Structures are given as structure tokens and as C-alpha cells.
C-alpha positions as CSV (number, residue, x, y, z in Angstrom):
1,M,19.3,-55.2,-25.7
2,Q,21.4,-57.8,-23.8
3,L,21.3,-58.5,-20.3
4,R,24.7,-58.2,-18.9
5,T,25.9,-61.4,-16.2
6,Y,27.2,-60.1,-13.3
7,Y,29.9,-61.2,-11.5
8,P,31.7,-59.4,-8.6
9,T,35.5,-60.1,-9.9
10,V,36.8,-61.6,-13.4
11,V,40.2,-62.5,-14.7
12,L,40.9,-61.6,-18.1
13,S,44.6,-62.7,-19.0
14,D,47.4,-62.9,-22.7
15,I,45.0,-61.6,-25.1
16,H,48.6,-60.2,-27.2
17,L,46.8,-57.3,-28.8
18,G,48.8,-56.1,-31.9
19,T,48.7,-59.4,-33.1
20,P,47.7,-61.8,-36.2
21,H,46.5,-64.2,-33.8
22,S,44.8,-62.3,-31.1
23,K,40.6,-62.9,-30.6
24,K,40.2,-59.0,-29.9
25,E,36.4,-59.3,-31.5
26,E,36.2,-62.2,-29.1
27,V,37.2,-60.8,-25.8
28,S,34.9,-57.5,-27.1
29,K,31.9,-59.1,-26.9
30,F,32.6,-61.2,-24.1
31,L,33.3,-57.5,-22.4
32,K,29.8,-56.1,-23.4
33,S,27.7,-59.3,-21.8
34,I,28.8,-59.3,-18.6
35,K,29.4,-56.5,-15.8
36,C,31.5,-56.8,-12.6
37,D,32.7,-55.0,-9.7
38,K,36.8,-55.5,-9.9
39,L,37.9,-56.6,-13.2
40,I,41.7,-58.0,-13.3
41,L,44.0,-58.8,-16.3
42,N,46.3,-60.5,-15.7
43,G,48.9,-59.4,-18.2
44,D,49.7,-59.8,-21.7
45,I,46.9,-57.7,-22.6
46,I,49.4,-55.8,-25.1
47,D,51.6,-57.5,-26.7
48,G,55.2,-55.6,-26.8
49,W,57.3,-57.3,-28.4
50,H,55.3,-57.8,-31.2
51,F,55.2,-53.6,-31.6
52,S,59.6,-53.4,-31.4
53,K,59.4,-55.7,-34.4
54,E,55.9,-54.5,-36.4
55,G,56.0,-51.3,-34.5
56,L,52.6,-49.3,-33.2
57,S,50.9,-48.9,-36.5
58,N,49.5,-52.9,-36.0
59,L,47.4,-51.5,-32.6
60,K,44.5,-50.5,-34.8
61,L,40.7,-50.0,-33.8
62,K,39.7,-53.5,-33.5
63,H,42.6,-53.5,-30.6
64,I,41.9,-50.2,-29.4
65,Q,38.0,-51.4,-28.8
66,F,39.2,-53.9,-25.9
67,F,39.3,-50.6,-24.0
68,K,36.9,-49.0,-24.9
69,D,34.5,-51.5,-23.8
70,V,36.9,-51.5,-20.3
71,M,36.8,-48.0,-19.9
72,K,32.8,-48.2,-20.4
73,M,32.6,-50.6,-17.4
74,M,34.4,-48.3,-15.7
75,D,31.8,-46.0,-16.5
76,S,28.9,-47.6,-16.4
77,F,29.6,-50.0,-13.1
78,S,32.1,-48.2,-11.2
79,T,34.3,-51.7,-12.3
80,E,38.3,-51.2,-10.5
81,V,40.2,-52.5,-12.8
82,I,43.6,-54.2,-11.6
83,Y,46.5,-54.2,-14.6
84,I,49.2,-56.6,-13.7
85,R,52.2,-56.7,-16.3
86,G,53.5,-59.7,-17.6
87,N,56.2,-60.3,-20.4
88,H,54.8,-59.4,-23.1
89,D,54.0,-55.9,-21.7
90,D,56.3,-54.9,-19.2
91,F,57.1,-51.6,-21.5
92,L,54.7,-50.9,-18.3
93,D,57.4,-51.2,-15.7
94,N,57.5,-47.7,-15.7
95,F,54.3,-47.6,-14.3
96,I,53.6,-49.8,-11.6
97,S,52.1,-48.9,-8.6
98,K,50.6,-45.7,-10.5
99,T,46.6,-45.5,-10.4
100,L,45.7,-44.5,-13.4
101,D,41.9,-43.2,-13.0
102,N,40.1,-46.6,-11.2
103,I,42.9,-48.6,-13.0
104,K,46.2,-49.8,-10.6
105,I,48.8,-51.3,-12.7
106,V,51.2,-54.0,-10.2
107,K,53.5,-56.3,-10.8
108,D,51.1,-58.9,-8.3
109,Y,48.5,-58.3,-6.3
110,V,47.1,-60.4,-3.5
111,Y,43.0,-60.8,-3.7
112,E,40.5,-61.0,-0.6
113,S,37.2,-62.3,-1.0
114,H,34.9,-64.4,1.5
115,G,37.6,-64.8,3.9
116,K,40.1,-66.3,1.3
117,R,43.2,-64.9,0.3
118,Y,44.5,-65.4,-3.7
119,Y,48.3,-64.0,-5.0
120,V,48.1,-62.8,-8.1
121,T,50.6,-62.9,-10.7
122,H,51.1,-63.1,-14.4
123,G,53.3,-66.1,-14.3
124,D,56.6,-65.4,-15.9
125,V,58.8,-64.8,-12.6
126,F,59.8,-68.5,-13.0
127,D,60.7,-68.1,-16.9
128,T,64.3,-67.7,-15.7
129,V,64.0,-71.8,-14.0
130,T,62.1,-72.4,-17.3
131,S,64.1,-71.6,-19.8
132,R,64.8,-74.5,-21.9
133,M,60.2,-74.3,-22.6
134,K,61.0,-70.6,-24.1
135,W,59.0,-72.1,-26.8
136,L,55.8,-71.8,-25.2
137,A,56.1,-68.5,-23.9
138,K,57.3,-66.7,-26.8
139,L,54.1,-65.8,-29.2
140,G,56.5,-65.1,-31.7
141,D,57.7,-68.3,-32.3
142,L,57.5,-69.1,-35.7
143,G,56.8,-73.1,-34.7
144,Y,54.1,-71.7,-32.5
145,S,52.6,-68.8,-34.6
146,A,52.2,-71.9,-37.7
147,L,50.3,-74.0,-34.8
148,L,48.3,-70.9,-34.1
149,W,47.5,-70.3,-37.5
150,L,46.4,-74.4,-38.5
151,N,43.9,-73.8,-35.0
152,E,42.2,-70.8,-36.9
153,K,41.6,-72.7,-40.1
154,Y,40.5,-75.6,-38.2
155,N,37.8,-74.7,-36.1
156,A,37.0,-71.8,-38.6
157,R,36.3,-74.9,-40.7
158,R,34.4,-76.6,-37.8
159,I,32.3,-73.4,-36.5
160,K,31.1,-73.3,-40.5
161,H,29.2,-76.7,-40.0
162,G,28.1,-76.8,-36.6
163,K,30.7,-78.1,-34.3
164,P,31.8,-76.8,-31.2
165,Y,35.5,-74.8,-30.9
166,H,37.8,-77.4,-30.0
167,S,42.0,-75.9,-29.6
168,F,43.7,-78.2,-31.8
169,S,47.0,-76.6,-30.5
170,K,45.9,-77.3,-27.1
171,V,45.9,-81.0,-28.2
172,I,49.1,-80.9,-30.1
173,K,50.4,-79.7,-26.9
174,R,49.5,-82.1,-24.1
175,K,51.2,-84.5,-26.6
176,F,54.5,-83.5,-26.1
177,K,56.1,-85.5,-22.8
178,K,57.9,-82.3,-22.3
179,A,55.1,-79.6,-22.6
180,V,53.0,-81.6,-20.1
181,S,56.1,-82.0,-17.4
182,F,57.0,-78.0,-17.8
183,M,53.1,-77.6,-17.5
184,S,53.5,-79.2,-14.1
185,D,56.1,-78.0,-12.9
186,F,54.8,-74.6,-13.5
187,E,52.1,-75.0,-11.3
188,N,53.4,-76.9,-9.1
189,K,55.8,-73.4,-8.5
190,L,53.4,-71.2,-8.9
191,V,51.2,-72.9,-5.6
192,S,54.7,-73.1,-3.6
193,L,55.0,-69.1,-3.9
194,A,50.9,-68.8,-3.0
195,R,52.4,-71.0,0.1
196,V,54.9,-68.5,0.5
197,N,53.0,-65.2,0.2
198,Q,50.5,-67.3,3.0
199,C,47.7,-67.4,0.4
200,N,45.0,-69.9,0.1
201,G,45.3,-69.7,-3.7
202,V,47.1,-68.5,-6.5
203,I,45.8,-66.6,-9.5
204,C,48.0,-67.1,-12.7
205,G,48.0,-67.2,-16.1
206,H,50.6,-67.1,-19.1
207,I,50.9,-70.9,-20.1
208,H,47.4,-70.6,-22.4
209,H,46.0,-73.4,-20.4
210,P,43.3,-72.4,-18.3
211,E,42.3,-74.6,-14.7
212,N,40.6,-74.5,-11.7
213,R,41.9,-77.0,-9.4
214,Y,43.6,-78.4,-5.9
215,Y,46.7,-78.7,-4.8
216,E,46.3,-80.1,-1.6
217,D,45.2,-77.2,-0.1
218,I,46.5,-74.5,-2.5
219,H,43.6,-73.2,-5.1
220,Y,45.4,-73.2,-8.1
221,L,43.9,-70.9,-10.9
222,N,44.8,-70.2,-14.2
223,S,42.5,-67.9,-16.4
224,G,43.7,-69.3,-20.3
225,D,44.3,-66.7,-22.8
226,W,42.2,-65.2,-26.1
227,V,44.9,-66.8,-28.5
228,E,44.0,-70.1,-27.8
229,S,41.0,-71.4,-25.8
230,L,39.4,-68.3,-25.1
231,S,38.7,-68.0,-21.2
232,A,38.2,-66.2,-18.2
233,L,38.1,-66.8,-14.5
234,V,34.7,-65.5,-13.0
235,E,34.2,-65.6,-9.1
236,D,30.6,-65.7,-8.3
237,E,28.8,-63.6,-5.4
238,H,29.4,-66.7,-2.9
239,G,33.3,-66.8,-4.0
240,N,32.5,-69.4,-5.9
241,W,35.9,-69.4,-9.3
242,R,35.5,-71.3,-12.4
243,V,36.8,-71.1,-15.9
244,H,34.5,-69.8,-18.5
245,H,34.8,-70.8,-22.0
246,Y,34.3,-68.1,-24.7
247,Y,32.5,-70.6,-27.3
248,E,30.3,-72.9,-24.7
249,D,29.6,-70.2,-21.9
250,S,28.6,-66.9,-23.8
251,R,25.4,-65.8,-25.1
252,V,27.2,-63.9,-27.5
């Protein structure tokens, strides 16, 4: 039996369960490899937008397995789960501020650790301001879906030949000046939001771009996604954060 790696806190976002591009098997394997005191699900875990088009029949057993793994962690390790609703799972608005067993559903959250405060939000709060880049957030967009399909085919071939996973779609997005400008604008706005809330850092998702960096005195953390980058944020027992990349860091 594989030993689980312990992290006090783990952050996952943008799994988009119910969509064809969701890496549900990989995220389940990741959960089976860890144990933690707190698991923060930072939005877009279920893709409600996809269901509005296709119906709930898309949430098949392989997607539901994720929640089984989460519940097993709750039972085995008393893991506390904080579920922050995102823009794709906004159907959770009816459950905001509710606690179901050991799962708390909220719009945002302040995480305190080792004397530091982190403002935790999915990151869609500024979408109205950045609506000109709506293609980056809309998972159902035809061009983006085609890019994800190409990314899957490209990486299946790389892995078959023993080469590491490489986000082809991320490289393409970085070459577009508007996309780079959008991400920079997004990060700066989230950093400002952390300052307004008198926090030392901000933890977000939404733009499918994992990051761990400082903007002067504010620690900016983005958990990435399980569609392109297959990444999570993990905190060690000393309060140090890092981006965990599934193919590079997992022992699964």
C-alpha cells in the first residue's frame, strides 16, 4: 500500500467535472496519494455550465469518484473541506454559508496559517471588468476546446514515448500578447484585493495558470487547474507553499 504524503493544507481548483477535458482520473490518483487537515476546493470543481447544455447525465461514475475520494479523506483523516464556489459552479449560490457535515460552502474565505492571512477566492470577481477576454474563462468556447483536444493528443504521444507532460495550450496562450496582458492584469487586481482585505497573500484559481510569486509584500498563489496544467497548491508544516505538478511531483 502506498504511503500518503502529508500536507496541512491543499488547494485544488478548476477540475471542471462533467466536461470531456477534465482530468478526473489524475486528480483522484492525486487525492489517494495525500492526506491533509484542510482541503480547499477553490471553485469550478463541477462544471455547471456544461450541464446546462448537456444535462446531468454527464456526471458519470468516473467524475463522482472525486467526491468519494474527498469523503474518504474526511472519514479517515478528519479533513475539513472548504468549498468556494466559482463561476462554473455558481449553482451552489443556494448553499452559500451552509455547512454540510464537515464541508463548508462559501463565496470567499480567509485562511490563517503561521501568523499570515490569505484571502481565498476563485478569482471570477473581476470578470465584468475583463469581459473582453471572456474566451479565456469560457470552457465551452469552441477555439479553447479545440486547443484542449490538441493538447491531449500531443501529450498522449509524449507520454507514450517516455517524455514528460507539457502544456502545449499554455505555451500557445503565452504567445498571445492579449492573454499575457490579461493574466498580469488579473494578478494585479487580486493582489489589490488581498490588500483591501488586510491579508498577506491571495489564493485563487480561475485562469488555469499556476503561480507562486510575490508582488512586493503580497504573496500571490494560483492553484492552476486539472484541465491543462494538472496542478495544486500544497503547504508544508512550516507554512511554506509550492505548486505541485502532477506529472512532475506525484509518485502515482
